[in-house]
C-alpha positions as a Markdown table, in Angstrom:
| # | Residue | x | y | z |
|---|---|---|---|---|
| 1 | Unk | -128.7 | 231.3 | -90.9 |
| 2 | Unk | -127.8 | 231.0 | -87.2 |
| 3 | Unk | -130.2 | 232.4 | -84.0 |
| 4 | Unk | -128.2 | 233.8 | -81.6 |
| 5 | Unk | -129.5 | 234.4 | -77.8 |
| 6 | Unk | -130.7 | 232.9 | -75.1 |
| 7 | Unk | -133.2 | 230.0 | -74.9 |
| 8 | Unk | -135.9 | 231.7 | -72.6 |
| 9 | Unk | -136.3 | 234.9 | -74.7 |
| 10 | Unk | -139.3 | 235.5 | -76.1 |
| 11 | Unk | -137.7 | 237.4 | -79.1 |
| 12 | Unk | -135.9 | 234.7 | -79.4 |
| 13 | Unk | -138.8 | 232.0 | -79.8 |
| 14 | Unk | -140.5 | 234.0 | -82.4 |
| 15 | Unk | -137.7 | 234.0 | -84.3 |
| 16 | Unk | -137.7 | 230.6 | -84.4 |
| 17 | Unk | -141.2 | 229.9 | -85.1 |
| 18 | Unk | -141.2 | 232.3 | -87.9 |
| 19 | Unk | -138.2 | 230.6 | -89.2 |
| 20 | Unk | -139.4 | 227.2 | -88.9 |
| 21 | Unk | -142.9 | 227.6 | -90.2 |
| 22 | Unk | -141.5 | 229.5 | -93.3 |
| 23 | Unk | -139.3 | 226.3 | -93.8 |
| 24 | Unk | -135.6 | 228.5 | -93.6 |
| 25 | Unk | -133.1 | 226.1 | -92.3 |
| 26 | Unk | -131.5 | 227.6 | -89.3 |
| 27 | Unk | -129.2 | 226.8 | -86.4 |
| 28 | Unk | -129.9 | 227.8 | -82.9 |
| 29 | Unk | -127.1 | 228.7 | -80.5 |
| 30 | Unk | -128.1 | 229.2 | -76.8 |
| 31 | Unk | -125.4 | 231.6 | -75.1 |
| 32 | Unk | -125.3 | 230.1 | -71.9 |
| 33 | Unk | -125.6 | 226.4 | -73.5 |
| 34 | Unk | -123.5 | 226.6 | -76.3 |
| 35 | Unk | -119.4 | 227.3 | -76.0 |
| 36 | Unk | -119.0 | 228.7 | -79.1 |
| 37 | Unk | -121.9 | 230.9 | -79.6 |
| 38 | Unk | -120.7 | 234.3 | -77.7 |
| 39 | Unk | -117.5 | 233.4 | -79.9 |
| 40 | Unk | -119.3 | 233.3 | -83.0 |
| 41 | Unk | -121.3 | 236.6 | -82.1 |
| 42 | Unk | -118.1 | 239.0 | -81.5 |
| 43 | Unk | -116.7 | 237.2 | -84.8 |
| 44 | Unk | -119.1 | 239.1 | -87.0 |
| 45 | Unk | -120.0 | 242.0 | -84.3 |
| 46 | Unk | -117.4 | 242.8 | -81.9 |
| 47 | Unk | -119.9 | 245.6 | -80.7 |
| 48 | Unk | -122.8 | 243.6 | -80.0 |
| 49 | Unk | -124.4 | 244.1 | -77.0 |
| 50 | Unk | -128.2 | 243.3 | -77.6 |
| 51 | Unk | -130.0 | 239.8 | -78.8 |
| 52 | Unk | -130.8 | 237.8 | -80.1 |
| 53 | Unk | -128.2 | 238.0 | -83.3 |
| 54 | Unk | -129.6 | 236.7 | -86.5 |
| 55 | Unk | -126.0 | 236.0 | -88.8 |
| 56 | Unk | -126.7 | 235.3 | -92.6 |
| 57 | Unk | -124.5 | 232.7 | -94.9 |
| 58 | Unk | -123.5 | 235.9 | -96.3 |
| 59 | Unk | -122.1 | 237.0 | -93.2 |
| 60 | Unk | -123.9 | 239.7 | -92.3 |
| 61 | Unk | -126.5 | 240.3 | -89.4 |
| 62 | Unk | -129.6 | 241.7 | -87.9 |
| 63 | Unk | -129.2 | 242.4 | -83.8 |
| 64 | Unk | -132.2 | 242.1 | -82.1 |
| 65 | Unk | -134.3 | 242.2 | -85.5 |
| 66 | Unk | -138.4 | 241.9 | -86.1 |
| 67 | Unk | -140.2 | 239.5 | -88.1 |
| 68 | Unk | -140.4 | 241.7 | -91.2 |
| 69 | Unk | -137.1 | 242.8 | -91.1 |
| 70 | Unk | -136.1 | 238.9 | -91.1 |
| 71 | Unk | -138.6 | 238.3 | -94.0 |
| 72 | Unk | -137.4 | 241.3 | -96.1 |
| 73 | Unk | -134.0 | 240.6 | -96.0 |
| 74 | Unk | -135.1 | 236.5 | -96.7 |
| 75 | Unk | -136.6 | 237.9 | -99.5 |
| 76 | Unk | -140.3 | 237.5 | -98.7 |
| 77 | Unk | -142.7 | 239.9 | -100.4 |
| 78 | Unk | -143.6 | 242.4 | -97.4 |
| 79 | Unk | -145.1 | 245.0 | -99.6 |
| 80 | Unk | -147.5 | 245.2 | -102.2 |
| 81 | Unk | -146.7 | 245.6 | -106.0 |
| 82 | Unk | -150.1 | 247.8 | -106.4 |
| 83 | Unk | -152.7 | 250.0 | -105.2 |
| 84 | Unk | -155.9 | 248.4 | -106.7 |
| 85 | Unk | -156.3 | 244.7 | -107.2 |
| 86 | Unk | -159.8 | 242.6 | -108.7 |
| 87 | Unk | -159.5 | 240.5 | -105.2 |
| 88 | Unk | -157.7 | 240.9 | -101.8 |
| 89 | Unk | -158.1 | 237.9 | -99.8 |
| 90 | Unk | -157.2 | 238.5 | -95.9 |
| 91 | Unk | -155.4 | 235.5 | -94.4 |
| 92 | Unk | -152.4 | 233.0 | -96.0 |
| 93 | Unk | -154.3 | 229.8 | -94.4 |
| 94 | Unk | -155.1 | 226.6 | -96.4 |
| 95 | Unk | -158.9 | 228.8 | -97.4 |
| 96 | Unk | -157.1 | 232.1 | -98.6 |
| 97 | Unk | -154.4 | 230.4 | -100.3 |
| 98 | Unk | -157.0 | 227.9 | -102.0 |
| 99 | Unk | -158.7 | 231.0 | -103.1 |
| 100 | Unk | -156.2 | 232.6 | -104.5 |
| 101 | Unk | -154.8 | 229.9 | -106.5 |
| 102 | Unk | -158.4 | 229.7 | -108.5 |
| 103 | Unk | -158.9 | 233.4 | -109.0 |
| 104 | Unk | -155.4 | 234.1 | -110.0 |
| 105 | Unk | -155.7 | 231.2 | -112.5 |
| 106 | Unk | -158.4 | 232.6 | -113.8 |
| 107 | Unk | -157.5 | 236.1 | -114.6 |
| 108 | Unk | -158.3 | 238.4 | -111.4 |
| 109 | Unk | -155.2 | 240.3 | -110.0 |
| 110 | Unk | -154.9 | 238.9 | -106.6 |
| 111 | Unk | -153.2 | 239.4 | -103.4 |
| 112 | Unk | -152.8 | 237.9 | -100.1 |
| 113 | Unk | -152.4 | 239.5 | -96.9 |
| 114 | Unk | -150.8 | 237.7 | -94.3 |
| 115 | Unk | -150.2 | 238.9 | -90.6 |
| 116 | Unk | -147.6 | 236.1 | -90.1 |
| 117 | Unk | -146.5 | 233.7 | -92.1 |
| 118 | Unk | -148.2 | 231.9 | -95.0 |
| 119 | Unk | -150.4 | 228.4 | -94.2 |
| 120 | Unk | -152.3 | 229.6 | -91.1 |
| 121 | Unk | -152.1 | 227.2 | -88.1 |
| 122 | Unk | -151.7 | 224.1 | -90.0 |
| 123 | Unk | -147.6 | 225.9 | -90.8 |
| 124 | Unk | -147.5 | 224.7 | -86.8 |
| 125 | Unk | -148.6 | 221.4 | -87.3 |
| 126 | Unk | -145.1 | 218.7 | -87.2 |
| 127 | Unk | -146.9 | 216.2 | -89.3 |
| 128 | Unk | -150.8 | 216.3 | -91.9 |
| 129 | Unk | -151.5 | 212.6 | -92.6 |
| 130 | Unk | -154.6 | 212.7 | -93.7 |
| 131 | Unk | -155.2 | 215.4 | -96.3 |
| 132 | Unk | -155.8 | 213.9 | -99.6 |
| 133 | Unk | -153.2 | 213.6 | -101.9 |
| 134 | Unk | -149.9 | 212.7 | -99.6 |
| 135 | Unk | -150.3 | 208.8 | -98.6 |
| 136 | Unk | -147.3 | 209.4 | -96.4 |
| 137 | Unk | -148.2 | 212.7 | -95.0 |
| 138 | Unk | -145.6 | 215.9 | -94.9 |
| 139 | Unk | -145.3 | 218.7 | -92.5 |
| 140 | Unk | -147.8 | 221.6 | -92.5 |
| 141 | Unk | -145.1 | 224.3 | -93.4 |
| 142 | Unk | -144.0 | 222.0 | -96.4 |
| 143 | Unk | -147.9 | 221.8 | -96.9 |
| 144 | Unk | -148.3 | 225.7 | -96.7 |
| 145 | Unk | -144.9 | 226.2 | -99.2 |
| 146 | Unk | -146.0 | 224.1 | -101.7 |
| 147 | Unk | -149.4 | 225.9 | -101.4 |
| 148 | Unk | -147.4 | 229.1 | -101.8 |
| 149 | Unk | -145.3 | 228.1 | -104.8 |
| 150 | Unk | -148.5 | 227.3 | -106.5 |
| 151 | Unk | -150.3 | 230.7 | -106.1 |
| 152 | Unk | -147.4 | 232.5 | -106.9 |
| 153 | Unk | -147.2 | 230.1 | -110.7 |
| 154 | Unk | -150.3 | 231.5 | -111.1 |
| 155 | Unk | -149.5 | 235.2 | -110.4 |
| 156 | Unk | -151.1 | 235.6 | -107.2 |
| 157 | Unk | -149.0 | 238.3 | -104.8 |
| 158 | Unk | -148.6 | 237.0 | -101.5 |
| 159 | Unk | -147.2 | 239.7 | -98.3 |
| 160 | Unk | -146.7 | 238.9 | -95.2 |
| 161 | Unk | -146.3 | 240.1 | -91.9 |
| 162 | Unk | -148.7 | 242.4 | -92.7 |
| 163 | Unk | -151.9 | 242.7 | -90.5 |
| 164 | Unk | -155.3 | 244.6 | -91.6 |
| 165 | Unk | -156.8 | 246.7 | -89.3 |
| 166 | Unk | -159.8 | 248.1 | -91.3 |
| 167 | Unk | -162.2 | 247.1 | -94.1 |
| 168 | Unk | -163.9 | 250.2 | -95.7 |
| 169 | Unk | -167.3 | 249.9 | -97.6 |
| 170 | Unk | -167.6 | 253.1 | -100.2 |
| 171 | Unk | -170.1 | 252.4 | -102.7 |
| 172 | Unk | -169.0 | 249.6 | -105.0 |
| 173 | Unk | -165.4 | 250.4 | -103.9 |
| 174 | Unk | -163.7 | 248.3 | -101.1 |
| 175 | Unk | -160.6 | 249.0 | -99.5 |
| 176 | Unk | -158.1 | 247.1 | -97.1 |
| 177 | Unk | -155.7 | 249.5 | -94.7 |
| 178 | Unk | -152.8 | 247.7 | -93.4 |
| 179 | Unk | -151.7 | 248.2 | -89.9 |
| 180 | Unk | -148.9 | 251.0 | -91.4 |
| 181 | Unk | -151.6 | 253.1 | -93.2 |
| 182 | Unk | -151.4 | 251.5 | -96.2 |
| 183 | Unk | -154.5 | 251.5 | -98.3 |
| 184 | Unk | -155.6 | 249.0 | -100.8 |
| 185 | Unk | -158.4 | 249.2 | -103.0 |
| 186 | Unk | -160.2 | 246.0 | -104.9 |
| 187 | Unk | -163.5 | 245.0 | -106.1 |
| 188 | Unk | -163.6 | 242.0 | -103.9 |
| 189 | Unk | -163.1 | 240.8 | -100.3 |
| 190 | Unk | -162.4 | 237.4 | -99.2 |
| 191 | Unk | -162.0 | 237.2 | -95.5 |
| 192 | Unk | -160.2 | 233.9 | -94.9 |
| 193 | Unk | -158.3 | 235.3 | -91.4 |
| 194 | Unk | -158.7 | 232.3 | -89.6 |
| 195 | Unk | -158.4 | 231.7 | -85.9 |
| 196 | Unk | -156.0 | 232.0 | -83.2 |
| 197 | Unk | -155.1 | 230.1 | -80.5 |
| 198 | Unk | -157.1 | 230.2 | -77.4 |
| 199 | Unk | -155.5 | 231.5 | -74.4 |
| 200 | Unk | -154.1 | 230.2 | -71.0 |
| 201 | Unk | -155.6 | 233.0 | -68.7 |
| 202 | Unk | -154.5 | 230.8 | -65.5 |
| 203 | Unk | -152.2 | 232.9 | -62.9 |
| 204 | Unk | -148.7 | 233.1 | -64.2 |
| 205 | Unk | -149.4 | 231.8 | -67.5 |
| 206 | Unk | -149.7 | 235.3 | -69.5 |
| 207 | Unk | -146.2 | 236.6 | -68.3 |
| 208 | Unk | -144.4 | 233.2 | -69.4 |
| 209 | Unk | -145.6 | 233.2 | -72.7 |
| 210 | Unk | -142.4 | 232.3 | -75.2 |
| 211 | Unk | -140.3 | 231.6 | -72.0 |
| 212 | Unk | -141.7 | 227.6 | -71.8 |
| 213 | Unk | -145.3 | 228.3 | -72.2 |
| 214 | Unk | -145.7 | 227.9 | -76.0 |
| 215 | Unk | -148.8 | 228.0 | -78.4 |
| 216 | Unk | -148.5 | 226.0 | -81.3 |
| 217 | Unk | -144.6 | 225.9 | -81.3 |
| 218 | Unk | -143.7 | 222.2 | -81.1 |
| 219 | Unk | -141.7 | 222.3 | -84.1 |
| 220 | Unk | -139.4 | 225.4 | -83.7 |
| 221 | Unk | -139.0 | 224.1 | -79.5 |
| 222 | Unk | -138.8 | 220.4 | -80.0 |
| 223 | Unk | -135.3 | 220.0 | -80.2 |
| 224 | Unk | -134.4 | 222.4 | -77.1 |
| 225 | Unk | -136.6 | 220.2 | -74.6 |
| 226 | Unk | -134.1 | 217.1 | -75.1 |
| 227 | Unk | -134.1 | 214.9 | -72.0 |
| 228 | Unk | -137.0 | 217.7 | -70.3 |
| 229 | Unk | -140.3 | 217.0 | -68.5 |
| 230 | Unk | -142.9 | 218.6 | -71.0 |
| 231 | Unk | -146.2 | 219.1 | -70.3 |
| 232 | Unk | -149.4 | 219.2 | -73.2 |
| 233 | Unk | -152.7 | 220.4 | -72.5 |
| 234 | Unk | -155.4 | 219.8 | -75.0 |
| 235 | Unk | -157.3 | 216.5 | -76.9 |
| 236 | Unk | -157.1 | 217.2 | -80.2 |
| 237 | Unk | -155.2 | 216.4 | -83.0 |
| 238 | Unk | -153.3 | 219.0 | -82.8 |
| 239 | Unk | -152.1 | 218.1 | -79.6 |
| 240 | Unk | -151.7 | 214.6 | -80.0 |
| 241 | Unk | -149.2 | 215.5 | -82.9 |
| 242 | Unk | -147.3 | 217.9 | -80.7 |
| 243 | Unk | -147.0 | 215.2 | -78.3 |
| 244 | Unk | -145.9 | 212.3 | -80.4 |
| 245 | Unk | -142.9 | 215.6 | -82.3 |
| 246 | Unk | -141.8 | 216.7 | -78.4 |
| 247 | Unk | -141.5 | 212.8 | -77.4 |
| 248 | Unk | -138.7 | 212.0 | -80.0 |
| 249 | Unk | -136.8 | 214.2 | -77.7 |
| 250 | Unk | -138.2 | 214.7 | -74.3 |
| 251 | Unk | -137.3 | 212.9 | -71.6 |
| 252 | Unk | -141.1 | 212.9 | -70.5 |
| 253 | Unk | -144.1 | 213.8 | -71.7 |
| 254 | Unk | -147.6 | 214.4 | -69.7 |
| 255 | Unk | -150.8 | 214.6 | -72.2 |
| 256 | Unk | -153.3 | 216.3 | -69.8 |
| 257 | Unk | -156.9 | 216.7 | -71.0 |
| 258 | Unk | -160.2 | 217.8 | -69.9 |
| 259 | Unk | -162.2 | 214.8 | -71.3 |
| 260 | Unk | -162.6 | 211.2 | -69.8 |
| 261 | Unk | -160.5 | 209.6 | -72.8 |
| 262 | Unk | -158.6 | 211.0 | -75.7 |
| 263 | Unk | -160.2 | 208.8 | -77.7 |
| 264 | Unk | -163.3 | 211.1 | -77.2 |
| 265 | Unk | -161.3 | 214.1 | -79.4 |
| 266 | Unk | -158.7 | 212.6 | -81.1 |
| 267 | Unk | -158.3 | 210.5 | -84.5 |
| 268 | Unk | -157.6 | 207.1 | -83.9 |
| 269 | Unk | -154.4 | 206.4 | -85.5 |
| 270 | Unk | -152.8 | 209.7 | -83.2 |
| 271 | Unk | -154.4 | 207.7 | -80.1 |
| 272 | Unk | -152.6 | 204.2 | -80.9 |
| 273 | Unk | -149.2 | 205.8 | -81.6 |
| 274 | Unk | -149.7 | 207.7 | -78.5 |
| 275 | Unk | -150.7 | 204.6 | -76.6 |
| 276 | Unk | -147.5 | 202.6 | -77.9 |
| 277 | Unk | -144.6 | 205.7 | -76.9 |
| 278 | Unk | -143.3 | 204.7 | -73.5 |
| 279 | Unk | -142.4 | 207.9 | -72.8 |
| 280 | Unk | -145.7 | 209.5 | -73.2 |
| 281 | Unk | -147.9 | 209.9 | -70.1 |
| 282 | Unk | -151.7 | 210.4 | -70.8 |
| 283 | Unk | -153.8 | 212.1 | -67.6 |
| 284 | Unk | -157.3 | 212.8 | -68.3 |
| 285 | Unk | -159.9 | 215.0 | -66.5 |
| 286 | Unk | -156.8 | 217.5 | -65.4 |
| 287 | Unk | -156.1 | 221.1 | -66.3 |
| 288 | Unk | -153.4 | 223.9 | -65.3 |
| 289 | Unk | -154.3 | 226.2 | -63.3 |
| 290 | Unk | -151.1 | 228.1 | -62.6 |
| 291 | Unk | -147.4 | 228.6 | -63.6 |
| 292 | Unk | -144.4 | 229.9 | -61.8 |
| 293 | Unk | -141.3 | 230.8 | -62.5 |
| 294 | Unk | -138.7 | 234.0 | -62.9 |
| 295 | Unk | -138.0 | 234.7 | -66.2 |
| 296 | Unk | -138.5 | 231.3 | -67.8 |
| 297 | Unk | -141.0 | 228.3 | -66.4 |
| 298 | Unk | -140.4 | 226.3 | -63.3 |
| 299 | Unk | -143.5 | 224.7 | -61.5 |
| 300 | Unk | -147.0 | 224.0 | -62.8 |
| 301 | Unk | -150.2 | 223.5 | -60.5 |
| 302 | Unk | -152.1 | 220.6 | -62.1 |
| 303 | Unk | -155.9 | 220.6 | -61.0 |
| 304 | Unk | -157.9 | 217.5 | -61.2 |
| 305 | Unk | -161.5 | 219.0 | -62.7 |
| 306 | Unk | -163.5 | 215.7 | -61.3 |
| 307 | Unk | -162.7 | 216.5 | -57.6 |
| 308 | Unk | -160.6 | 219.5 | -58.0 |
| 309 | Unk | -157.8 | 218.6 | -56.1 |
| 310 | Unk | -154.3 | 220.1 | -57.1 |
| 311 | Unk | -150.6 | 219.4 | -57.5 |
| 312 | Unk | -147.3 | 221.0 | -58.2 |
| 313 | Unk | -145.3 | 219.7 | -60.6 |
| 314 | Unk | -141.7 | 220.6 | -62.0 |
| 315 | Unk | -141.9 | 221.9 | -65.7 |
| 316 | Unk | -139.8 | 222.8 | -68.1 |
| 317 | Unk | -142.0 | 223.7 | -71.0 |
| 318 | Unk | -146.0 | 223.7 | -71.5 |
| 319 | Unk | -147.9 | 223.5 | -75.0 |
| 320 | Unk | -150.9 | 225.2 | -75.3 |
| 321 | Unk | -153.6 | 223.5 | -77.6 |
| 322 | Unk | -157.2 | 224.4 | -75.6 |
| 323 | Unk | -159.0 | 225.5 | -78.9 |
| 324 | Unk | -159.3 | 228.9 | -81.1 |
| 325 | Unk | -160.9 | 232.0 | -81.4 |
| 326 | Unk | -161.5 | 234.4 | -84.0 |
| 327 | Unk | -159.6 | 237.6 | -84.1 |
| 328 | Unk | -162.2 | 239.7 | -86.1 |
| 329 | Unk | -162.9 | 242.9 | -83.5 |
| 330 | Unk | -161.0 | 245.2 | -86.5 |
| 331 | Unk | -164.1 | 244.7 | -88.9 |
| 332 | Unk | -166.2 | 246.7 | -86.9 |
| 333 | Unk | -169.7 | 246.8 | -87.9 |
| 334 | Unk | -169.3 | 246.4 | -91.2 |
| 335 | Unk | -169.8 | 242.3 | -91.6 |
| 336 | Unk | -172.3 | 240.6 | -89.7 |
| 337 | Unk | -170.7 | 238.4 | -87.0 |
| 338 | Unk | -172.3 | 236.1 | -84.0 |
| 339 | Unk | -171.8 | 236.5 | -80.7 |
| 340 | Unk | -168.1 | 234.5 | -80.4 |
| 341 | Unk | -167.0 | 236.9 | -83.6 |
| 342 | Unk | -167.4 | 234.3 | -86.2 |
| 343 | Unk | -168.2 | 236.0 | -90.0 |
| 344 | Unk | -172.2 | 234.8 | -90.9 |
| 345 | Unk | -172.9 | 234.7 | -94.5 |
| 346 | Unk | -175.2 | 233.3 | -97.3 |
| 347 | Unk | -178.5 | 233.4 | -96.6 |
| 348 | Unk | -178.9 | 234.7 | -93.1 |
| 349 | Unk | -176.4 | 237.8 | -93.2 |
| 350 | Unk | -177.6 | 239.3 | -90.3 |
| 351 | Unk | -178.0 | 237.4 | -87.0 |
| 352 | Unk | -176.4 | 237.9 | -84.2 |
| 353 | Unk | -175.7 | 241.3 | -85.0 |
| 354 | Unk | -179.2 | 243.1 | -84.1 |
| 355 | Unk | -179.8 | 244.4 | -87.7 |
| 356 | Unk | -177.2 | 247.0 | -88.1 |
| 357 | Unk | -175.2 | 245.2 | -91.1 |
| 358 | Unk | -178.7 | 244.7 | -92.8 |
| 359 | Unk | -178.6 | 242.6 | -96.0 |
| 360 | Unk | -178.8 | 245.7 | -98.7 |
| 361 | Unk | -179.9 | 244.3 | -102.0 |
| 362 | Unk | -182.9 | 242.8 | -103.4 |
| 363 | Unk | -180.9 | 239.7 | -105.0 |
| 364 | Unk | -180.1 | 236.7 | -102.3 |
| 365 | Unk | -176.5 | 236.7 | -101.0 |
| 366 | Unk | -174.3 | 234.3 | -102.9 |
| 367 | Unk | -172.9 | 231.5 | -101.7 |
| 368 | Unk | -170.2 | 232.5 | -98.8 |
| 369 | Unk | -171.1 | 236.2 | -99.1 |
| 370 | Unk | -171.4 | 237.9 | -96.0 |
| 371 | Unk | -173.9 | 240.9 | -95.1 |
| 372 | Unk | -171.8 | 243.3 | -97.0 |
| 373 | Unk | -172.1 | 242.8 | -100.7 |
| 374 | Unk | -168.9 | 241.9 | -102.5 |
| 375 | Unk | -167.2 | 240.8 | -99.0 |
| 376 | Unk | -167.3 | 236.9 | -99.1 |
| 377 | Unk | -165.4 | 234.6 | -96.3 |
| 378 | Unk | -164.4 | 231.3 | -96.2 |
| 379 | Unk | -162.1 | 228.5 | -93.7 |
| 380 | Unk | -162.3 | 228.5 | -90.0 |
| 381 | Unk | -163.8 | 232.1 | -89.3 |
| 382 | Unk | -166.8 | 231.3 | -91.3 |
| 383 | Unk | -169.9 | 230.4 | -88.9 |
| 384 | Unk | -170.5 | 226.8 | -89.0 |
| 385 | Unk | -167.1 | 225.5 | -90.0 |
| 386 | Unk | -166.3 | 222.0 | -89.8 |
| 387 | Unk | -162.6 | 222.9 | -88.7 |
| 388 | Unk | -161.2 | 220.9 | -91.4 |
| 389 | Unk | -158.3 | 221.0 | -93.8 |
| 390 | Unk | -159.8 | 219.9 | -97.2 |
| 391 | Unk | -162.8 | 221.6 | -96.2 |
| 392 | Unk | -161.2 | 225.2 | -95.5 |
| 393 | Unk | -159.9 | 224.2 | -99.2 |
| 394 | Unk | -163.1 | 223.7 | -100.5 |
| 395 | Unk | -164.8 | 226.9 | -99.4 |
| 396 | Unk | -162.0 | 228.7 | -101.0 |
| 397 | Unk | -162.8 | 227.3 | -104.0 |
| 398 | Unk | -166.5 | 228.0 | -103.5 |
| 399 | Unk | -165.8 | 231.9 | -102.5 |
| 400 | Unk | -164.2 | 232.5 | -105.4 |
| 401 | Unk | -167.3 | 231.3 | -107.7 |
| 402 | Unk | -169.4 | 233.6 | -105.8 |
| 403 | Unk | -166.7 | 236.4 | -106.3 |
| 404 | Unk | -166.9 | 235.8 | -110.0 |
| 405 | Unk | -170.7 | 236.0 | -109.8 |
| 406 | Unk | -170.5 | 239.5 | -108.0 |
| 407 | Unk | -167.7 | 241.1 | -110.4 |
| 408 | Unk | -170.1 | 239.7 | -113.4 |
| 409 | Unk | -173.0 | 241.2 | -112.1 |
| 410 | Unk | -171.0 | 244.4 | -111.3 |
| 411 | Unk | -169.8 | 244.9 | -115.0 |
| 412 | Unk | -173.2 | 244.1 | -116.3 |
| 413 | Unk | -175.0 | 246.9 | -114.3 |
| 414 | Unk | -172.3 | 249.5 | -115.3 |
| 415 | Unk | -172.7 | 248.6 | -118.7 |
| 416 | Unk | -176.4 | 248.8 | -118.2 |
| 417 | Unk | -176.1 | 252.3 | -116.7 |
| 418 | Unk | -173.5 | 253.2 | -119.3 |
| 419 | Unk | -170.8 | 253.9 | -117.0 |
| 420 | Unk | -166.9 | 252.9 | -116.2 |
| 421 | Unk | -166.7 | 249.6 | -114.7 |
| 422 | Unk | -164.7 | 249.8 | -111.7 |
| 423 | Unk | -161.0 | 249.0 | -111.9 |
| 424 | Unk | -160.7 | 246.8 | -114.8 |
| 425 | Unk | -163.1 | 244.1 | -116.9 |
| 426 | Unk | -163.1 | 240.5 | -115.5 |
| 427 | Unk | -161.7 | 238.0 | -117.6 |
């Protein structure tokens, strides 16, 4: 595959990030820097006037496509095969994929709805080195791909580029509405939507996203930064991994952190590598307060948080890793959430929701069950989660055990009342 367009185009960046996270091999050609780029396009599409253009190995092409078009052309599932499932998992990160493996392998008809690429935020990681069982490490996208293959082998269905917009509760039935108004019905739901990157709202930054300012996109953009001056904002492991990857290509990488030292927030193995990399400079107690550039990033304003002293520096790229926030507004009042939007569960389901979503049953909630019976939560979006890959996988497995208990209770109640079981019987 070849992606042809302008480097500073947010559309080009979105395509590159999608393909890199999906582990699809591709070559990117910059219309301003690659002499052959225009000739390649003209041979395939003589009348092309819009970019980016995506060329496939069989000679076909897409002009300025959206991500769903590309996903469909690559053979990824973008439409559900059925309207009713035993379990709908919303979110294809480590928690959701792990849950789909256990649920599908134990006989539940399971679908995973992922709005971007399966793997969640871990698919952005250049290297995952502290996950048990992989002593040599592997990329986050590779880990996501392996987990998807495992889930699909057990029969789980995974659809991509679809965003859930509504959770509907109707008696014992639950339904998820997608952004194209497709409604999927189910007996149980697992919310594993993870968290999204927290955006840098400093002046000039929002308008330059994809044109020099990037969120979690070091893998997709690293080679484009060859010989350039690159900044990384953040003091956690994700920022450290990005700095090390970018340092393989960039002329200079500057790591900016709010903390007095990176040892406070970063794993020791990353700290040691960063300290030993000559083209990485660490500037502690610094942040970004402004960005400038017309159509692309040209300059950053840095501020020392101790003194308020500011300076302007030329910059070709800024990679931002300043934490994450849950995107759970679409749930409305169907499940209880805390003040930040993290989903509450188990024995205290109404805290932070002003009693608007009370626990309605006499039994106690099952492990990781939310304030809505039959709706469970796992992973980073769960209030109190430890934000570790292994714990997210573990929560996915624990949630499935609660889901089995809930479905058995549904079946037992239906049999006692001598009425049909909702959907098909649990195997």
